[in-house]
Backbone as CSV, one residue per row, in Angstrom:
resi,resn,N_x,N_y,N_z,CA_x,CA_y,CA_z,C_x,C_y,C_z
1,MET,-68.062,61.729,4.846,-67.857,60.721,3.812,-69.179,60.179,3.278
2,LEU,-70.163,60.004,4.143,-71.445,59.446,3.728,-72.093,60.283,2.639
3,LYS,-71.938,61.599,2.716,-72.597,62.492,1.744,-72.040,62.331,0.342
4,ARG,-70.873,61.727,0.206,-70.334,61.454,-1.129,-71.105,60.337,-1.821
5,TYR,-71.786,59.505,-1.024,-72.454,58.338,-1.577,-73.981,58.406,-1.513
6,ALA,-74.510,59.342,-0.757,-75.964,59.368,-0.563,-76.426,60.764,-0.181
7,ASP,-77.722,61.020,-0.388,-78.350,62.226,0.152,-78.684,61.932,1.614
8,VAL,-78.228,62.804,2.497,-78.361,62.555,3.932,-79.289,63.586,4.559
9,VAL,-80.236,63.093,5.350,-81.180,63.956,6.066,-81.132,63.577,7.545
10,GLU,-80.992,64.577,8.407,-81.080,64.339,9.851,-82.403,64.873,10.351
11,THR,-83.189,63.995,10.945,-84.495,64.389,11.472,-84.888,63.430,12.582
12,ARG,-85.805,63.851,13.409,-86.250,62.996,14.507,-87.113,61.856,13.952
13,ILE,-86.762,60.629,14.339,-87.547,59.456,13.950,-88.301,58.982,15.185
14,PRO,-89.607,59.157,15.223,-90.377,58.871,16.448,-90.736,57.400,16.626
15,ILE,-89.810,56.516,16.314,-90.032,55.078,16.476,-88.928,54.551,17.367
16,ARG,-89.283,53.926,18.455,-88.309,53.470,19.435,-87.287,52.523,18.813
17,GLY,-86.013,52.817,19.067,-84.944,51.922,18.650,-84.443,52.107,17.240
18,VAL,-85.069,52.989,16.453,-84.636,53.177,15.066,-83.534,54.232,15.011
19,ASP,-82.372,53.838,14.513,-81.247,54.759,14.395,-81.211,55.454,13.050
20,GLY,-81.633,54.752,12.009,-81.582,55.339,10.680,-82.329,54.490,9.679
21,VAL,-82.507,55.064,8.488,-83.182,54.377,7.390,-82.366,54.604,6.128
22,CYS,-82.177,53.544,5.375,-81.428,53.623,4.119,-82.382,53.270,2.977
23,LEU,-82.561,54.208,2.037,-83.510,54.034,0.938,-82.780,53.935,-0.398
24,ASN,-83.424,53.268,-1.352,-82.946,53.197,-2.742,-81.577,52.523,-2.867
25,LEU,-81.329,51.518,-2.061,-80.052,50.818,-2.154,-79.986,49.998,-3.441
26,LYS,-79.023,50.306,-4.291,-78.767,49.605,-5.552,-79.956,49.677,-6.502
27,VAL,-80.777,50.722,-6.394,-81.892,50.920,-7.312,-81.366,51.673,-8.540
28,PRO,-81.476,51.087,-9.738,-80.935,51.743,-10.938,-81.513,53.149,-11.136
29,GLY,-80.652,54.108,-11.384,-81.083,55.470,-11.666,-81.424,56.295,-10.450
30,LYS,-81.289,55.732,-9.258,-81.626,56.478,-8.040,-80.422,56.545,-7.106
31,ARG,-80.232,57.711,-6.529,-79.155,57.889,-5.557,-79.673,57.464,-4.186
32,PRO,-78.885,56.709,-3.444,-79.341,56.311,-2.101,-79.680,57.524,-1.238
33,ARG,-80.648,57.334,-0.365,-81.073,58.390,0.544,-81.019,57.837,1.955
34,VAL,-80.365,58.558,2.872,-80.185,58.089,4.248,-80.829,59.078,5.210
35,ILE,-81.627,58.538,6.131,-82.250,59.353,7.175,-81.616,58.954,8.502
36,ILE,-81.051,59.925,9.201,-80.396,59.697,10.484,-81.277,60.259,11.594
37,ASN,-81.473,59.468,12.646,-82.304,59.909,13.765,-81.564,60.990,14.554
38,SER,-82.027,62.236,14.433,-81.368,63.365,15.090,-81.573,63.370,16.601
39,SER,-82.455,62.515,17.110,-82.707,62.463,18.552,-81.571,61.776,19.298
40,ASN,-80.750,61.011,18.600,-79.688,60.251,19.236,-78.476,61.122,19.546
41,PRO,-77.664,60.733,20.522,-76.437,61.475,20.838,-75.478,61.499,19.645
42,ARG,-74.560,62.468,19.657,-73.664,62.673,18.508,-72.851,61.424,18.165
43,LEU,-72.276,60.767,19.162,-71.429,59.623,18.884,-72.224,58.450,18.323
44,ARG,-73.440,58.305,18.786,-74.284,57.241,18.232,-74.654,57.569,16.793
45,ARG,-74.933,58.838,16.491,-75.237,59.237,15.116,-74.026,58.995,14.215
46,ARG,-72.838,59.247,14.741,-71.615,59.026,13.968,-71.462,57.553,13.588
47,PHE,-71.736,56.656,14.530,-71.656,55.224,14.218,-72.753,54.838,13.230
48,THR,-73.948,55.412,13.385,-75.043,55.122,12.463,-74.670,55.522,11.041
49,GLU,-74.022,56.677,10.886,-73.604,57.118,9.553,-72.641,56.114,8.925
50,ALA,-71.686,55.623,9.715,-70.751,54.624,9.197,-71.478,53.319,8.874
51,HIS,-72.453,52.971,9.688,-73.271,51.775,9.471,-74.044,51.890,8.150
52,GLU,-74.657,53.046,7.909,-75.426,53.249,6.675,-74.514,53.226,5.458
53,LEU,-73.301,53.761,5.607,-72.349,53.694,4.504,-72.038,52.244,4.171
54,GLY,-71.977,51.402,5.199,-71.760,49.981,4.961,-72.851,49.379,4.096
55,HIS,-74.110,49.715,4.385,-75.209,49.208,3.561,-75.044,49.641,2.105
56,ILE,-74.554,50.850,1.907,-74.432,51.391,0.546,-73.321,50.702,-0.237
57,VAL,-72.181,50.446,0.394,-71.039,49.917,-0.353,-70.998,48.391,-0.404
58,ILE,-71.697,47.709,0.515,-71.736,46.244,0.450,-72.666,45.843,-0.688
59,PRO,-72.186,45.135,-1.689,-72.935,44.935,-2.938,-74.311,44.286,-2.792
60,TRP,-74.452,43.349,-1.866,-75.709,42.595,-1.789,-76.741,43.213,-0.856
61,HIS,-76.488,44.389,-0.300,-77.491,45.078,0.501,-78.332,45.945,-0.437
62,MET,-79.605,45.609,-0.561,-80.456,46.259,-1.558,-81.776,46.714,-0.969
63,GLY,-82.439,47.633,-1.694,-83.782,48.073,-1.338,-83.791,49.109,-0.234
64,THR,-84.632,48.865,0.770,-84.772,49.769,1.918,-84.471,48.997,3.199
65,ILE,-83.640,49.577,4.045,-83.283,48.925,5.309,-83.502,49.908,6.448
66,VAL,-84.294,49.478,7.430,-84.525,50.265,8.643,-83.610,49.699,9.720
67,ASP,-82.752,50.547,10.274,-81.736,50.083,11.212,-82.183,50.279,12.646
68,HIS,-82.163,49.176,13.405,-82.541,49.189,14.808,-81.329,48.902,15.670
69,LEU,-81.230,49.620,16.772,-80.154,49.371,17.722,-80.403,48.091,18.506
70,ASP,-81.636,47.870,18.929,-81.950,46.760,19.827,-82.835,45.748,19.124
71,PRO,-82.364,44.493,18.964,-83.146,43.469,18.278,-84.513,43.220,18.890
72,GLU,-84.672,43.434,20.215,-85.950,43.111,20.837,-87.069,44.043,20.405
73,HIS,-86.706,45.151,19.749,-87.726,46.110,19.342,-88.304,45.824,17.959
74,VAL,-87.830,44.765,17.317,-88.301,44.512,15.955,-88.253,43.020,15.659
75,GLU,-89.207,42.568,14.853,-89.196,41.196,14.384,-88.847,41.222,12.900
76,SER,-87.735,40.600,12.529,-87.284,40.611,11.147,-86.682,39.263,10.806
77,SER,-86.419,39.078,9.513,-85.871,37.818,9.033,-84.415,37.665,9.443
78,ASP,-83.926,36.423,9.323,-82.517,36.177,9.625,-81.614,36.976,8.693
79,ASP,-82.030,37.098,7.420,-81.232,37.859,6.460,-81.060,39.301,6.907
80,TYR,-82.116,39.864,7.470,-82.033,41.259,7.935,-80.925,41.404,8.967
81,TRP,-80.861,40.496,9.938,-79.857,40.615,10.990,-78.464,40.287,10.482
82,VAL,-78.367,39.465,9.440,-77.064,39.248,8.799,-76.585,40.551,8.181
83,PHE,-77.477,41.259,7.484,-77.121,42.545,6.878,-76.727,43.553,7.955
84,GLU,-77.466,43.568,9.058,-77.158,44.504,10.136,-75.783,44.220,10.740
85,GLU,-75.474,42.949,10.944,-74.176,42.610,11.510,-73.053,42.959,10.535
86,GLU,-73.279,42.731,9.250,-72.260,43.090,8.250,-72.019,44.600,8.235
87,ALA,-73.103,45.373,8.324,-72.955,46.828,8.345,-72.283,47.292,9.643
88,ASN,-72.587,46.624,10.745,-71.922,46.953,12.015,-70.426,46.674,11.941
89,GLN,-70.061,45.547,11.347,-68.650,45.208,11.211,-67.932,46.211,10.323
90,PHE,-68.602,46.635,9.255,-68.017,47.654,8.379,-67.785,48.945,9.150
91,ALA,-68.799,49.382,9.905,-68.684,50.630,10.663,-67.589,50.540,11.712
92,ALA,-67.504,49.396,12.385,-66.488,49.226,13.423,-65.084,49.298,12.830
93,GLU,-64.889,48.670,11.684,-63.566,48.692,11.056,-63.234,50.077,10.510
94,LEU,-64.235,50.766,9.998,-64.002,52.112,9.462,-63.603,53.079,10.568
95,LEU,-64.318,53.033,11.692,-64.073,53.986,12.773,-62.972,53.532,13.731
96,MET,-62.812,52.224,13.876,-61.820,51.667,14.813,-60.992,50.619,14.085
97,PRO,-60.104,51.040,13.195,-59.389,50.092,12.322,-58.539,49.088,13.091
98,LEU,-58.542,47.872,12.580,-57.867,46.764,13.259,-56.373,46.988,13.475
99,PRO,-55.603,47.475,12.493,-54.162,47.660,12.747,-53.885,48.594,13.922
100,TRP,-54.633,49.689,14.007,-54.445,50.623,15.119,-54.841,49.978,16.441
101,LEU,-55.954,49.247,16.432,-56.402,48.586,17.660,-55.408,47.516,18.107
102,GLY,-54.849,46.783,17.141,-53.871,45.765,17.495,-52.667,46.364,18.200
103,ASP,-52.195,47.494,17.702,-51.062,48.172,18.349,-51.450,48.672,19.741
104,LEU,-52.677,49.186,19.860,-53.140,49.689,21.152,-53.202,48.566,22.182
105,ILE,-53.764,47.436,21.808,-53.891,46.301,22.731,-52.510,45.789,23.139
106,GLU,-51.604,45.750,22.182,-50.262,45.241,22.466,-49.490,46.168,23.403
107,SER,-49.750,47.470,23.305,-48.978,48.445,24.079,-49.661,48.892,25.366
108,THR,-50.912,48.444,25.586,-51.681,48.924,26.738,-52.198,47.745,27.543
109,ALA,-51.551,47.459,28.664,-51.969,46.329,29.495,-53.298,46.602,30.177
110,ASN,-53.535,47.864,30.555,-54.758,48.241,31.257,-55.905,48.341,30.252
111,LEU,-56.824,47.377,30.304,-57.895,47.326,29.313,-58.871,48.489,29.440
112,SER,-59.081,48.992,30.646,-59.973,50.143,30.793,-59.359,51.390,30.160
113,THR,-58.035,51.515,30.241,-57.348,52.621,29.576,-57.462,52.493,28.063
114,ALA,-57.307,51.266,27.553,-57.471,51.036,26.120,-58.887,51.388,25.682
115,HIS,-59.873,51.002,26.477,-61.280,51.317,26.198,-61.472,52.829,26.098
116,LYS,-60.934,53.546,27.062,-61.062,55.003,27.083,-60.391,55.636,25.871
117,ARG,-59.213,55.162,25.502,-58.490,55.731,24.357,-59.244,55.509,23.053
118,ILE,-59.888,54.366,22.922,-60.689,54.111,21.722,-61.826,55.121,21.630
119,CYS,-62.511,55.342,22.752,-63.619,56.309,22.772,-63.146,57.691,22.347
120,GLU,-62.031,58.128,22.905,-61.555,59.488,22.674,-60.919,59.645,21.294
121,ARG,-60.113,58.694,20.889,-59.384,58.814,19.627,-60.296,58.567,18.421
122,CYS,-61.186,57.611,18.539,-62.033,57.228,17.402,-63.391,57.920,17.408
123,GLU,-63.682,58.666,18.467,-64.965,59.367,18.598,-66.141,58.412,18.443
124,VAL,-66.142,57.401,19.280,-67.237,56.436,19.314,-67.749,56.340,20.744
125,SER,-68.929,55.787,20.902,-69.511,55.642,22.229,-68.778,54.582,23.031
126,ALA,-68.950,54.632,24.344,-68.332,53.630,25.211,-68.840,52.230,24.878
127,LEU,-70.110,52.125,24.485,-70.681,50.826,24.137,-70.047,50.282,22.860
128,ALA,-69.957,51.116,21.817,-69.364,50.664,20.554,-67.902,50.273,20.760
129,ALA,-67.183,51.064,21.551,-65.769,50.778,21.803,-65.594,49.472,22.564
130,SER,-66.467,49.215,23.545,-66.346,47.985,24.338,-66.602,46.753,23.481
131,ARG,-67.571,46.852,22.589,-67.875,45.703,21.729,-66.722,45.423,20.771
132,ARG,-66.144,46.479,20.227,-65.026,46.303,19.304,-63.804,45.747,20.035
133,LEU,-63.485,46.315,21.178,-62.336,45.850,21.947,-62.551,44.420,22.420
134,GLY,-63.735,44.140,22.953,-64.017,42.804,23.456,-63.940,41.731,22.386
135,SER,-64.276,42.087,21.142,-64.248,41.099,20.062,-62.836,40.670,19.703
136,LEU,-61.840,41.439,20.131,-60.449,41.155,19.781,-59.659,40.531,20.929
137,LEU,-60.305,40.358,22.073,-59.614,39.864,23.267,-59.917,38.389,23.518
138,PRO,-59.067,37.702,24.276,-59.298,36.289,24.578,-60.433,36.096,25.580
139,GLU,-60.741,34.862,25.866,-61.808,34.542,26.810,-61.401,34.885,28.233
140,ASN,-62.377,34.773,29.136,-62.201,35.021,30.575,-62.026,36.508,30.897
141,ILE,-62.779,37.342,30.184,-62.757,38.780,30.434,-64.201,39.285,30.480
142,VAL,-64.506,40.109,31.488,-65.827,40.714,31.651,-65.650,42.221,31.781
143,PHE,-66.594,42.992,31.232,-66.513,44.448,31.351,-67.867,45.034,31.734
144,VAL,-67.807,46.177,32.404,-69.008,46.899,32.829,-68.763,48.390,32.666
145,CYS,-69.753,49.094,32.154,-69.748,50.549,32.178,-70.688,50.988,33.293
146,GLN,-70.121,51.622,34.304,-70.881,52.059,35.478,-71.229,53.539,35.341
147,LYS,-72.485,53.855,35.552,-72.926,55.247,35.527,-73.948,55.459,36.635
148,ASP,-73.664,56.423,37.501,-74.580,56.723,38.615,-74.880,55.482,39.451
149,ASN,-73.832,54.734,39.783,-73.962,53.539,40.629,-74.861,52.470,40.019
150,GLU,-74.946,52.473,38.700,-75.763,51.494,37.987,-74.959,50.918,36.829
151,VAL,-75.284,49.689,36.452,-74.675,49.077,35.281,-75.371,49.640,34.045
152,GLU,-74.682,50.534,33.333,-75.272,51.089,32.113,-75.304,50.029,31.016
153,PHE,-74.177,49.331,30.850,-74.113,48.181,29.952,-72.957,47.299,30.391
154,SER,-72.928,46.084,29.879,-71.886,45.133,30.268,-71.709,44.119,29.161
155,GLY,-70.689,43.295,29.301,-70.456,42.252,28.317,-69.311,41.360,28.737
156,ARG,-69.026,40.371,27.919,-67.934,39.442,28.177,-67.357,39.001,26.841
157,THR,-66.119,38.568,26.857,-65.502,38.099,25.630,-65.968,36.681,25.319
158,ARG,-65.836,36.317,24.058,-66.276,35.008,23.599,-65.577,33.898,24.380
159,GLY,-66.340,32.917,24.845,-65.786,31.786,25.570,-65.746,31.957,27.079
160,THR,-66.086,33.150,27.573,-66.086,33.399,29.017,-67.291,32.729,29.658
161,LEU,-67.072,31.936,30.707,-68.169,31.236,31.367,-68.977,32.147,32.270
162,ALA,-68.310,33.046,32.964,-69.020,33.964,33.869,-69.926,34.878,33.073
163,HIS,-71.083,35.166,33.620,-72.008,36.092,32.975,-71.696,37.522,33.401
164,ALA,-71.911,38.439,32.490,-71.771,39.854,32.824,-72.979,40.307,33.626
165,PRO,-72.815,41.282,34.517,-73.966,41.796,35.281,-75.065,42.321,34.348
166,SER,-76.288,42.196,34.782,-77.423,42.646,33.970,-77.417,44.161,33.815
167,TRP,-77.836,44.618,32.641,-77.927,46.052,32.373,-78.987,46.690,33.277
168,ARG,-78.730,47.930,33.618,-79.673,48.748,34.403,-80.014,48.115,35.750
169,THR,-78.991,47.516,36.371,-79.122,47.013,37.739,-78.083,47.730,38.601
170,PRO,-78.254,47.746,39.922,-77.253,48.408,40.781,-75.871,47.798,40.583
171,PHE,-74.857,48.637,40.551,-73.490,48.156,40.391,-72.989,47.585,41.714
172,ASP,-72.493,46.355,41.672,-71.995,45.666,42.862,-70.479,45.843,42.936
173,THR,-70.025,46.536,43.956,-68.592,46.816,44.074,-67.776,45.557,44.377
174,THR,-68.451,44.470,44.781,-67.734,43.223,45.078,-67.712,42.265,43.894
175,SER,-68.201,42.706,42.753,-68.252,41.833,41.580,-66.871,41.293,41.225
176,PHE,-66.812,40.013,40.928,-65.607,39.351,40.441,-64.406,39.579,41.367
177,ALA,-64.653,39.414,42.662,-63.576,39.582,43.644,-62.458,38.566,43.432
178,TYR,-62.738,37.475,42.736,-61.736,36.442,42.494,-60.904,36.724,41.244
179,ALA,-61.165,37.831,40.554,-60.441,38.151,39.326,-58.949,38.326,39.588
180,THR,-58.135,38.009,38.594,-56.689,38.203,38.722,-56.308,39.659,38.486
181,LYS,-57.120,40.392,37.695,-56.893,41.812,37.440,-58.233,42.533,37.390
182,HIS,-58.243,43.757,37.906,-59.414,44.617,37.797,-58.931,46.012,37.409
183,TYR,-59.276,46.435,36.194,-58.855,47.744,35.690,-60.051,48.689,35.704
184,VAL,-59.810,49.944,36.074,-60.878,50.949,36.116,-60.346,52.274,35.556
185,SER,-61.128,52.894,34.686,-60.821,54.236,34.192,-62.090,55.066,34.213
186,THR,-61.918,56.383,34.269,-63.058,57.298,34.263,-63.175,57.962,32.900
187,LEU,-64.383,57.950,32.360,-64.684,58.594,31.081,-65.906,59.469,31.274
188,ASP,-65.684,60.785,31.354,-66.780,61.719,31.641,-67.444,61.317,32.965
189,THR,-68.735,60.968,32.919,-69.449,60.593,34.142,-69.498,59.082,34.342
190,ARG,-68.763,58.349,33.539,-68.794,56.892,33.594,-67.503,56.334,34.170
191,ARG,-67.592,55.115,34.695,-66.409,54.364,35.109,-66.391,53.063,34.305
192,LEU,-65.273,52.814,33.656,-65.119,51.657,32.780,-64.359,50.564,33.527
193,HIS,-65.029,49.459,33.806,-64.441,48.346,34.554,-64.140,47.180,33.613
194,TRP,-62.947,46.619,33.748,-62.577,45.405,33.018,-61.928,44.427,33.998
195,TRP,-62.434,43.206,34.023,-61.882,42.161,34.890,-61.286,41.039,34.041
196,ILE,-60.111,40.582,34.416,-59.534,39.378,33.827,-59.711,38.248,34.835
197,LEU,-60.423,37.216,34.436,-60.734,36.106,35.331,-59.723,34.975,35.146
198,PRO,-59.461,34.212,36.193,-58.460,33.143,36.083,-58.920,32.033,35.141
199,ASP,-57.973,31.509,34.362,-58.269,30.344,33.532,-57.622,29.083,34.083
200,GLN,-56.748,29.272,35.077,-56.106,28.157,35.765,-55.987,28.523,37.246
201,VAL,-56.315,27.601,38.119,-56.121,27.807,39.558,-55.313,26.622,40.077
202,ASP,-54.026,26.841,40.210,-53.123,25.769,40.645,-52.958,25.823,42.156
203,GLU,-53.956,25.340,42.863,-53.902,25.305,44.318,-54.111,23.886,44.810
204,VAL,-53.636,23.622,45.990,-53.777,22.303,46.613,-54.534,22.462,47.916
205,SER,-55.454,21.567,48.175,-56.205,21.591,49.428,-55.452,20.815,50.503
206,ASN,-55.343,21.412,51.676,-54.728,20.735,52.826,-55.774,20.131,53.756
207,ASP,-57.018,20.216,53.345,-58.096,19.647,54.152,-58.084,18.125,53.978
208,PRO,-57.978,17.347,55.057,-57.889,15.887,54.929,-59.214,15.218,54.572
209,ARG,-60.318,15.927,54.682,-61.619,15.316,54.445,-61.883,15.090,52.957
210,PRO,-62.627,14.062,52.600,-63.057,13.893,51.203,-64.078,14.972,50.848
211,TRP,-64.262,15.193,49.532,-65.108,16.315,49.111,-66.544,16.185,49.595
212,ARG,-67.054,14.961,49.726,-68.442,14.792,50.171,-68.623,15.292,51.618
213,GLU,-67.640,15.025,52.464,-67.720,15.514,53.844,-67.626,17.032,53.893
214,ILE,-66.761,17.591,53.065,-66.638,19.051,53.030,-67.944,19.675,52.550
215,LEU,-68.550,19.084,51.535,-69.816,19.590,51.013,-70.892,19.542,52.091
216,ASP,-71.003,18.422,52.766,-72.021,18.306,53.817,-71.801,19.345,54.919
217,ALA,-70.545,19.556,55.281,-70.249,20.511,56.350,-70.590,21.943,55.928
218,ILE,-70.274,22.292,54.684,-70.587,23.650,54.206,-72.091,23.865,54.182
219,VAL,-72.805,22.898,53.652,-74.271,23.021,53.556,-74.882,23.221,54.936
220,GLU,-74.365,22.501,55.912,-74.864,22.654,57.283,-74.465,24.019,57.853
221,ASN,-73.222,24.433,57.630,-72.708,25.699,58.178,-73.468,26.909,57.661
222,ILE,-73.867,26.882,56.384,-74.536,28.068,55.821,-76.040,28.067,56.080
223,GLY,-76.498,27.051,56.814,-77.877,27.072,57.284,-78.933,26.624,56.304
224,VAL,-78.589,25.749,55.376,-79.591,25.214,54.464,-80.519,24.289,55.252
225,ASP,-81.820,24.484,55.113,-82.791,23.653,55.818,-82.598,22.179,55.461
226,VAL,-82.831,21.333,56.443,-82.612,19.902,56.248,-83.387,19.374,55.050
227,GLU,-84.635,19.799,54.907,-85.459,19.290,53.805,-85.008,19.806,52.433
228,ASP,-84.176,20.869,52.434,-83.711,21.438,51.162,-82.289,21.012,50.798
229,ARG,-81.637,20.253,51.665,-80.217,19.966,51.444,-79.965,19.087,50.214
230,LYS,-80.811,18.121,49.989,-80.618,17.264,48.820,-80.707,18.081,47.542
231,ARG,-81.723,18.925,47.445,-81.883,19.766,46.255,-80.714,20.728,46.117
232,PHE,-80.267,21.306,47.234,-79.164,22.261,47.195,-77.891,21.579,46.688
233,LYS,-77.603,20.386,47.196,-76.394,19.674,46.769,-76.487,19.250,45.304
234,MET,-77.691,18.973,44.827,-77.870,18.672,43.399,-77.531,19.904,42.554
235,SER,-77.904,21.087,43.048,-77.560,22.323,42.328,-76.053,22.523,42.283
236,VAL,-75.401,22.280,43.414,-73.947,22.424,43.483,-73.272,21.481,42.491
237,ASN,-73.679,20.222,42.496,-73.070,19.258,41.593,-73.421,19.540,40.139
238,GLY,-74.579,20.160,39.901,-74.937,20.545,38.539,-74.013,21.628,38.000
239,VAL,-73.675,22.591,38.857,-72.740,23.647,38.452,-71.366,23.052,38.167
240,LEU,-70.923,22.153,39.012,-69.636,21.486,38.808,-69.614,20.701,37.500
241,SER,-70.688,19.990,37.220,-70.756,19.204,35.990,-70.705,20.088,34.756
242,ALA,-71.392,21.238,34.826,-71.385,22.162,33.695,-69.988,22.713,33.452
243,ALA,-69.288,23.071,34.528,-67.923,23.585,34.396,-66.996,22.506,33.838
244,ASN,-67.142,21.300,34.325,-66.321,20.190,33.845,-66.580,19.919,32.363
245,SER,-67.852,19.929,31.963,-68.198,19.690,30.557,-67.630,20.767,29.655
246,ALA,-67.673,22.018,30.131,-67.136,23.127,29.338,-65.647,22.931,29.082
247,MET,-64.917,22.491,30.088,-63.483,22.279,29.914,-63.197,21.043,29.061
248,LYS,-64.058,20.044,29.125,-63.894,18.882,28.257,-64.045,19.270,26.793
249,GLN,-64.976,20.181,26.523,-65.255,20.596,25.151,-64.206,21.550,24.614
250,HIS,-63.776,22.498,25.467,-62.904,23.568,24.977,-61.474,23.468,25.489
251,GLY,-61.264,22.691,26.543,-59.931,22.438,27.068,-59.210,23.661,27.588
252,PRO,-58.080,23.437,28.275,-57.572,22.110,28.650,-58.377,21.513,29.789
253,HIS,-58.526,20.183,29.762,-59.311,19.529,30.801,-58.375,19.076,31.911
254,THR,-58.056,19.997,32.805,-57.168,19.727,33.936,-57.869,20.161,35.217
255,ALA,-57.346,19.710,36.340,-57.923,20.121,37.622,-57.851,21.635,37.781
256,ALA,-56.756,22.241,37.331,-56.580,23.684,37.462,-57.596,24.458,36.622
257,SER,-57.862,23.979,35.403,-58.821,24.676,34.537,-60.256,24.467,35.012
258,VAL,-60.585,23.258,35.481,-61.939,22.995,35.990,-62.189,23.809,37.259
259,THR,-61.184,23.933,38.112,-61.318,24.750,39.321,-61.620,26.206,38.948
260,ALA,-60.885,26.740,37.971,-61.120,28.120,37.532,-62.510,28.268,36.934
261,ALA,-62.930,27.281,36.139,-64.265,27.329,35.546,-65.344,27.288,36.619
262,CYS,-65.116,26.478,37.660,-66.074,26.414,38.771,-66.206,27.757,39.476
263,MET,-65.106,28.457,39.648,-65.168,29.763,40.293,-66.068,30.708,39.506
264,GLN,-65.936,30.695,38.183,-66.786,31.558,37.365,-68.255,31.147,37.470
265,ARG,-68.490,29.850,37.421,-69.878,29.363,37.462,-70.541,29.613,38.814
266,PHE,-69.850,29.308,39.902,-70.458,29.448,41.225,-70.705,30.910,41.586
267,HIS,-69.764,31.790,41.261,-69.936,33.197,41.614,-71.001,33.879,40.762
268,ASP,-71.472,33.181,39.727,-72.567,33.691,38.893,-73.930,33.494,39.548
269,ARG,-74.006,32.578,40.487,-75.295,32.138,41.011,-75.627,32.823,42.328
270,ASP,-76.670,33.639,42.325,-77.087,34.313,43.558,-77.514,33.305,44.618
271,ASP,-78.142,32.196,44.182,-78.628,31.204,45.152,-77.482,30.404,45.774
272,LEU,-76.284,30.502,45.213,-75.134,29.778,45.748,-74.060,30.721,46.276
273,ARG,-74.416,31.989,46.454,-73.417,32.984,46.862,-72.822,32.666,48.232
274,SER,-73.659,32.280,49.188,-73.138,31.968,50.519,-72.271,30.722,50.484
275,PHE,-72.606,29.787,49.617,-71.791,28.585,49.460,-70.400,28.947,48.935
276,ALA,-70.349,29.804,47.900,-69.073,30.207,47.306,-68.246,31.075,48.240
277,ALA,-68.902,31.719,49.205,-68.184,32.580,50.148,-67.654,31.819,51.357
278,HIS,-68.009,30.546,51.490,-67.587,29.770,52.657,-66.072,29.530,52.639
279,PRO,-65.414,29.551,53.781,-63.950,29.360,53.837,-63.471,28.042,53.236
280,ASN,-64.318,27.020,53.234,-63.912,25.721,52.698,-64.372,25.493,51.259
281,PHE,-64.901,26.525,50.632,-65.386,26.398,49.260,-64.279,25.909,48.320
282,MET,-63.104,26.538,48.390,-62.013,26.165,47.494,-61.526,24.750,47.763
283,ASP,-61.530,24.330,49.032,-61.139,22.945,49.343,-62.066,21.964,48.631
284,PHE,-63.367,22.252,48.693,-64.343,21.386,48.042,-64.124,21.357,46.529
285,VAL,-63.997,22.541,45.927,-63.869,22.625,44.472,-62.585,21.954,43.993
286,ILE,-61.489,22.186,44.658,-60.212,21.598,44.253,-60.279,20.072,44.296
287,LYS,-60.822,19.538,45.384,-60.915,18.080,45.503,-61.858,17.487,44.459
288,ARG,-62.967,18.180,44.226,-63.940,17.682,43.229,-63.347,17.754,41.818
289,ALA,-62.676,18.858,41.514,-62.078,19.005,40.179,-60.984,17.986,39.959
290,THR,-60.220,17.697,40.998,-59.161,16.695,40.889,-59.739,15.331,40.577
291,GLU,-60.817,14.980,41.250,-61.454,13.680,41.008,-62.022,13.601,39.592
292,LEU,-62.639,14.688,39.122,-63.265,14.699,37.798,-62.262,14.596,36.661
293,THR,-61.029,14.982,36.904,-60.036,14.999,35.820,-58.998,13.891,35.932
294,GLN,-59.176,13.005,36.874,-58.215,11.893,37.015,-58.470,10.803,35.959
């Protein structure tokens, strides 16, 4: 389709992060010219072609545009990144149309299976498919593409408090153990993981102690040095306050929602991992969340 609108050349572009170049956009008397980086994999080139077509058909994209995959590799104006996002949205809709995706999401409970079907049916990369799928899903969802026991890429849906694992780090098989659902599918040499995290935790603590006593006992049990306990407890209460504030802003502000938000926040913190793993962790969080929402 791109060749109907522009002269297309595939050649190696020896500049890191450059997927393509679009020349002569809206120049009177000149046909647009598109250069596609032939060094990239086929599926990435396919998305780049759709992206360049977006630059051509969107009326206000003019002149010459150099397309970069990774923002950190280039310094450009805000307008440039607006144009890039508009072209990305055009490409995503062209290759992964919303009506088809809506039907897929409605008919496929397993999100990793939906991810795989998008890749295969639409001929797009796992990364492009995950971004498109994730943009249409509700909050409290995290995804990871695992390759060779490493996080190839990851992400989360808008509004999710938990952070996705860092790219190019070892894949942790215990990630998001508190999730309500964990879906996994295999795509070639990759494993596609999708977790649905709780947004409400309706549990009651049977521990008779007040939350301050439970906190002190946990801190002592996990071996925090006496001189570090005040600072450690300040960190714990800081995480709780952040979770509480998030629920106040976005709601619902209930003990159940604050408890769920705390689970996402605490399990994100490597320095608080032993605290979150303690048997009385949930007793502490439930009592604290109840007090904060009364």
